N, C-alpha and C positions, 0 to 999 in steps of 0.2 A: 182621469182629468184631461190628459192630452192623448189624442188619437190621430196618428198620421197614416194616411192611406195612399200608397203608390205615388209618393211625392217625387217629383223630378225637377231638375233645374238644368237647362241647356244654354250654353253660351255659344255665340257665333263669332269666329275670328277670321281675320283676313279681309282684304279689300277686293281683289279680283277673283281669287280662288277661296271662296268662303268654306270654312270647315266648322263643324259643330263639335262641341266638347261637352260631355255630360258630367257636370260637377256633382250632381246628385241623381242617382239612377234608380228609380222605382223603389223608394224606401218606404217601408211600413213598420210602425212601432207604436207602443202604448206606454204611457207613464201614469201611474196611479197617484192619487192625492197622498202627500207625505212621503213619496218614494223618491229615491235618487237613482237615475239611470246614468251610468258612466259611459262616455263615448271616447274610444281610443282609436289610433291609427296614425300613420305617418303623415308628415306635412304634405298638403296638397291633395289629400284623399277626399276632401269635401265636408269635413266636420263643421267648420264655421259656416259654410254656405248652407248646410242643412239646418243649423240652429237659426240663422237669420231668416231663412225661408219659412220655417215654422212660425216665427214671430211676424211674418209678413213685412219684414224690413227689406226683403228682396222678393220681387214678384216671381211666382212659380211658373214652370213650364207645363206642369201637369200634376194631378193628384189633389188631395184635399187634406185639411187639418181641422180637427174639431177640438175646441176648448169647452169642456163640460157640455158636450153634445151640440155646441153652437159652431156652425161652419165659419171659420175665421176668414177664408177667402171670399165668402159671399156676403160678409157683413158690410153694411152701409157705414157712412161717416160717423154717425152717432153711436151705433153699436160698436164700431171699431174703437172709438174713443174709450168706451167702457172696458172693452177687452184689453186694450193696451195697458190700462192701469193694473190689471191682474196678471199680465205676462211681461216680465222684465228681463233685462240682460245685464250681466257684468262683463265688461270687456277685458282683454288681456293686459292692456297698458293703462293702469289706473291714473297715471299722471295726465292723461288726455281727457279725463272724465269731467273735469271742472273748468269753468271759465277762469282763466288766470287773473282776470281783473276784478273778480268778485271775492269778497271774504267768504269764508266757509259758512258762516251763518246765513248769508243771502242765498248761497247755492243750495243749502238744505231747506230753506224756506220757500224756494221757488215752486216746487211741485205742490206744496200746501196752499200757496196762493192761487196757482193756476186752477187747481181742483176745488178750491174753496173748502178745504178740510179743517180750517181753524176759524173760530169766531173771535176775531180780534188778535192783537199782537201778544197779549198776555198768554192766551191759550196756544198761540203759535210757538212762543218761546218754551212753554212747558212741554209741548210735544217734541220739540227739537232736543231739549235736555234729556228727555226720556229716551229718545232714539240714541243719543250719544252714550248713555249709560248701558244700553243693550249691547253696543258694540265695543264697550270697554274704553271709551274716551271721556274727556272732561270738558267743562265749559270754556276752559282757557284756549281750546283749539278753535273756537268759533270766531275769534278776532283775527285769525291768521289767514294768509293767502296760500293757495295750493303749493307753491314752490317752497314754502317754509315747513312743509311736512314730509315725513318719510313715506316710502311706497306702501308700507304696511298700514300706516295711519290713513292714507288716502283711500286704500281699498276698503277699510272699515267704514269710512265716511260714505263711500259709494254704496255700500250695503245699507247704511243708515238712511240715505236718501231714497233708496228703493223701498225700504220698509215703510216709509211715510205714506206710500200709496197702498199699503196693505195687500201685497201681491199674493197670489196663490201658486204661481209657477215662475221659477227663475232659471234662466240659462246662465251658467257660469262658464265662460269661455276662457279656460286656462287662467283662472283668477290669481294663482299663486306663482306662476312661472317667472314673473319679474321680481319676486321677493326673495330676501335672504332665507336660508333654510331655518334659521332660528325664529323668523317671523311667520313662516308658513304654517307651523303647527298652531300658533295662536289664532291666526285667521281661520284655519279650517275648523278649529274647535268652536269658534263663533258661528260659523256656518251651521254646524251640527246643532248648537244650542238654539239658534233661530228656527231651524227646521222643526225641532221637537216642540218648541213653544207655539208655533203658528201652523204646524202641519203643512208646510210648503213643499211642493214637488220641485226637484232639481233635475236639469239636464247638465251634467258635470263633464266638461271636456278637458282632457289633460293628456300629456305624453307620459306622465309618471304613473306606471302601473301600480306602484305601492299606494300612492295617494288615491287613485281611483278605487282600488281594492278596499281601502279603509273608509272612503266616503260613500261608496255606492252599495245599493241593494242588488242591482243587476248591472251587467256590463254589455255593451255592444261594440264589436270590432268592425271598423269600416275600412274598405279597400277600394280605391278607384270609384268612389261614389256609391258603392253598394255595402249593405250590412252583410257580412259573411258569417258572423257568429254572434249570438245574443243569448244571455242566460244569467244565472246567479254569478255575481262577481267573484266570489271565492272559488267556485268550481272552474270558471274560465281561467283564472290566474294559475290554479294548481294543475288543471288538466285540460288545456285548450285542445280542440279537436280539428279545427280548420288549419290547413298547412300554414297559411299566413299568420294566424293567431299564434301558432306554435313558434314560428320564427320570430315574431314580435316579442314573445315572452322570453325566448332564449337570448335574444339580443339585449333585452333589459337585464337579465341575470348576468350576462357577460360584462355589461357596463358596470353593474354593481360590484362584482367580485374582482374584476381585473382592470376597471377603468378604461375599457376599450372604446369602441365607437359609440356614438350617442344612441340611446335606446330607441329613439323615435325613428331611426332610419336603418332598419335591418336591410342589409344589401341583398338585393333580389337574386344576384348571381349565386349567393351562398344558400339562399332559401330552398333551392331545388337542385336539379342535376346539372344546370347550366347548359342544357341542350338548346335553349332558345326556341322551343317548340312553337310553331304558329298555330293559332286557332282562328275560327271564323269570327267575324265581328260580333256576332250574338252569343259567342261562347263564353266560357269562364275566363275572366280577365287575369286570373292568377296562374292559369295553366302553363304559360311559357316558362315559369320558374318552379313548377311543381314536379317532383321526381316521379309521382304516380299518375301523371297526366296520360290520358289515352284519347282515342278518337271520339269517345263519348263526351269528352269535355268541350267539344265543339258546340254543344248545347248548353245554354246557361243553366246552372243548377238553381233550384229553389230552396228556400229555407225549410228544412224539415226538422221536426221535433225528435231528438234522439233520447231525451230524458225529460222529466217533468220541468217544463219551462225553459229548456235548453234547446236552442235551434241552431243548425249549422247548414250553410249552403255549400255542400261539397258532395260530389258523386261517390267518393270512396268511403264516406263516413256512414 
């Protein structure tokens, strides 16, 4: 359903001495219909930028994205309007998703009215009540304002509003990170139920490896704008092969068992030998922190298949 080919996003910083920063660096991946691809990596590695660029919310610097074989970046205004209805996103902070001055009913009805998906108010209300039932909420929530609801309820309503457009691909950008642990499981179960019912494809972004492992069919590990490992979620969690993916998994296990540092930030000095090895600009970005780095790492590694559907970008693997 989703095919990403050599996607890049470059930002330019500075006024007098301009510098370029590659937030997304030559990323290629595919997501099938009904599949969940989990995306993990530390803060600032480019996960959210990649997701927004795929949806054309951010203009790309290079590469192409295809939605059901249709070039998203080449689509005109009318074509893009149709595509946008099928490709949706759930942001990390649910409390910012709704207009605080509108009641929940009007917020849910807005996409139905804009897209003319309901014939009259009676059908509109019927569709909204059906959407509420699918996400485990009731009619009493429709008369409330966003500030009168909990984070878990708002996140369910965000999903309900998205479902009104009958999407086929949803980006979930850390959808449960701002929720209590007791509510996370309920929301994730709803995500699974909705996916099974409508055969929706997900790009699921999270720092929690356990959540990604449970939600995803495949997992991609991102480091400094590049995908360094991608394959079956269970296999990567149990037996990561890239040095960075290994350090990420070890940091998460340390956090789980000893409540140490946060799992999303494995300290790079601990990830390797601490030699601070320098590499060429086009070399492996993780080489300065890798204990097995050699002169060969001055050349950027390519993703190579080491097992069925399991790819790693590392010279030593």
